[in-house]
C-alpha positions as CSV (number, residue, x, y, z in Angstrom):
1,M,78.5,49.9,7.8
2,L,75.2,51.9,7.8
3,E,74.5,50.9,11.4
4,E,78.0,52.2,12.4
5,L,77.3,55.4,10.6
6,I,74.0,55.9,12.4
7,Q,75.6,55.2,15.8
8,W,78.4,57.6,15.1
9,D,75.8,60.2,14.0
10,K,73.9,59.7,17.3
11,A,77.1,60.0,19.4
12,F,78.1,63.1,17.5
13,F,74.6,64.6,18.0
14,L,74.8,63.9,21.8
15,Y,78.2,65.6,21.9
16,L,77.1,68.7,20.0
17,N,73.7,68.9,21.6
18,G,75.3,68.5,25.1
19,L,77.4,71.5,24.5
20,G,74.4,73.7,25.0
21,T,73.5,75.7,28.1
22,E,70.4,77.5,29.2
23,T,72.2,80.8,28.8
24,W,72.3,80.2,25.0
25,D,69.1,78.3,24.5
26,G,67.1,81.4,23.6
27,F,69.6,82.6,21.0
28,W,69.7,79.2,19.2
29,M,65.9,78.9,19.3
30,Y,65.5,82.3,17.9
31,L,68.1,81.7,15.1
32,S,66.3,78.5,14.2
33,R,63.0,80.4,13.4
34,T,62.2,80.8,9.8
35,L,61.2,84.4,10.1
36,S,62.9,86.5,12.8
37,L,64.6,89.8,13.3
38,V,67.7,88.1,12.0
39,T,66.3,86.6,8.8
40,I,63.9,89.3,7.7
41,P,66.7,91.9,7.4
42,I,68.8,89.4,5.5
43,F,66.0,88.8,3.1
44,L,65.4,92.5,2.7
45,L,69.1,93.2,2.1
46,L,69.2,90.5,-0.6
47,L,66.2,91.9,-2.2
48,V,67.7,95.5,-2.3
49,L,71.0,94.2,-3.6
50,S,69.3,92.2,-6.2
51,Y,67.3,95.2,-7.4
52,R,70.5,97.3,-7.5
53,T,72.4,94.6,-9.4
54,F,69.7,93.3,-11.8
55,G,67.0,95.9,-12.0
56,L,63.2,95.5,-11.5
57,K,62.4,93.0,-14.2
58,R,65.2,90.6,-13.3
59,M,64.5,91.1,-9.6
60,I,60.9,89.9,-10.3
61,V,62.2,86.8,-12.1
62,L,64.6,86.4,-9.1
63,V,61.8,86.4,-6.6
64,I,59.9,83.8,-8.7
65,T,63.1,81.7,-8.9
66,V,63.7,81.9,-5.2
67,T,60.1,80.9,-4.5
68,L,60.4,77.9,-6.7
69,L,63.8,77.1,-5.2
70,I,62.6,77.1,-1.6
71,T,59.5,75.1,-2.6
72,C,61.7,72.4,-4.3
73,T,64.2,72.0,-1.4
74,D,61.4,72.1,1.2
75,Q,59.2,69.5,-0.6
76,L,62.2,67.3,-1.4
77,S,63.0,67.3,2.3
78,N,59.5,66.2,3.1
79,F,59.8,63.4,0.4
80,F,63.0,62.2,2.0
81,K,61.7,62.4,5.5
82,Y,58.7,60.2,4.8
83,G,60.7,58.0,2.4
84,F,63.5,57.2,4.9
85,G,61.4,57.4,8.0
86,R,64.4,58.2,10.3
87,L,63.1,59.4,13.7
88,R,64.0,62.8,15.0
89,P,66.4,62.6,18.0
90,C,63.6,63.7,20.3
91,Y,61.6,60.6,19.2
92,D,64.5,58.2,19.3
93,N,64.1,56.1,22.5
94,E,67.7,55.2,22.5
95,I,68.9,58.7,23.1
96,I,65.8,60.7,24.4
97,D,67.0,60.5,28.0
98,L,70.5,61.6,27.1
99,M,69.8,64.7,25.0
100,R,68.6,68.3,25.6
101,L,65.4,69.2,23.9
102,V,65.4,73.0,23.9
103,K,62.3,73.3,21.8
104,G,59.0,73.0,23.7
105,Y,57.8,70.4,21.2
106,C,59.6,68.0,18.9
107,G,57.9,68.8,15.6
108,G,57.3,66.2,12.9
109,K,58.3,62.6,13.6
110,F,61.0,62.3,10.9
111,S,64.3,64.1,10.5
112,F,66.2,63.1,7.4
113,F,67.1,65.6,6.0
114,S,66.8,69.1,7.6
115,A,64.7,71.5,5.6
116,H,66.0,74.4,7.6
117,A,69.6,73.5,6.7
118,A,68.6,72.9,3.0
119,N,66.6,76.1,2.7
120,S,69.2,78.4,4.4
121,F,72.0,76.9,2.3
122,T,70.1,77.0,-0.9
123,L,69.4,80.7,-0.4
124,A,73.0,81.4,0.7
125,T,74.4,79.5,-2.3
126,F,72.0,81.0,-4.8
127,F,72.8,84.6,-3.8
128,V,76.5,83.9,-3.4
129,F,76.8,82.7,-7.0
130,L,74.7,85.6,-8.2
131,L,76.2,88.5,-6.2
132,K,79.7,87.4,-5.2
133,H,81.4,89.4,-8.0
134,K,79.8,92.7,-6.9
135,Y,79.4,92.1,-3.1
136,R,82.2,89.9,-1.9
137,I,81.5,90.6,1.7
138,L,78.2,88.6,1.3
139,V,80.0,85.3,0.8
140,P,81.3,84.6,4.3
141,F,78.3,86.4,5.9
142,L,75.6,84.3,4.1
143,L,77.5,81.1,4.5
144,L,78.0,81.7,8.2
145,W,74.3,82.5,8.6
146,A,73.3,79.3,6.8
147,F,75.8,77.2,8.9
148,L,74.4,78.7,12.1
149,V,70.9,77.9,11.1
150,G,71.9,74.3,10.4
151,Y,73.7,74.0,13.7
152,S,70.8,75.5,15.6
153,R,68.8,72.4,14.6
154,I,71.2,70.1,16.3
155,Y,71.5,72.4,19.3
156,I,67.8,72.5,20.0
157,G,67.5,68.8,19.6
158,V,65.5,68.2,16.4
159,H,68.1,67.0,13.9
160,F,71.1,64.7,13.8
161,P,74.4,66.0,12.3
162,L,73.9,63.9,9.1
163,D,70.4,65.4,8.6
164,V,72.0,68.9,8.7
165,L,75.0,67.9,6.5
166,T,72.7,66.3,3.9
167,G,70.5,69.5,4.0
168,I,73.7,71.6,3.4
169,L,74.7,69.5,0.4
170,V,71.2,69.5,-1.1
171,G,70.9,73.2,-0.5
172,F,74.3,73.9,-2.1
173,L,73.4,71.8,-5.1
174,F,70.0,73.4,-5.6
175,G,71.3,76.9,-5.0
176,W,74.0,76.4,-7.7
177,V,71.6,74.8,-10.2
178,F,68.9,77.5,-9.7
179,S,71.5,80.3,-10.0
180,K,72.5,78.9,-13.4
181,L,68.9,78.6,-14.4
182,Y,68.3,82.2,-13.3
183,I,71.2,83.5,-15.3
184,F,70.0,81.5,-18.4
185,A,66.4,82.7,-17.9
186,T,67.4,86.4,-17.7
187,L,69.9,86.6,-20.5
188,K,67.5,88.3,-22.8
189,I,65.7,90.5,-20.2
190,R,66.9,94.1,-20.1
191,A,67.0,95.8,-16.7
């Protein structure tokens, strides 16, 4: 059963990764970067909206919460990567000659689960739960951004689909939990 799932994951990876073209490579590489002209404005927008919604004191608590949140998902990803030891597609001898490696280098040796997918979804989920009542337009925008970041990891050849899906699920769970913790922590703080 597990072996079938891994083979399906590799086949689905090869299909999705094979959809890429040189025309789009730069776009997906750029989207995959942690800090870019795409992500920095998103972070700044979320900071401004948080300040407008919660005030300065709660925004400071929010920044601390987000820092802890990203640290948790990022370190959990590293724990899983070394715990499971699943090779990145670009290190997998079974598929290396069949895939497109868009990135100039492969990165770390292990892939399960994607920290990029987890971190982008944890941020998106956290802010969706905190700001959805006041800024409904953020919901599809943030979720689309997080999904595209996750897909970019498959496109450029450094993660399998199950790595990204697991990152999405972990990110969603942590984003939800930390949004509840933030609300609890700030109940008594006045703006």
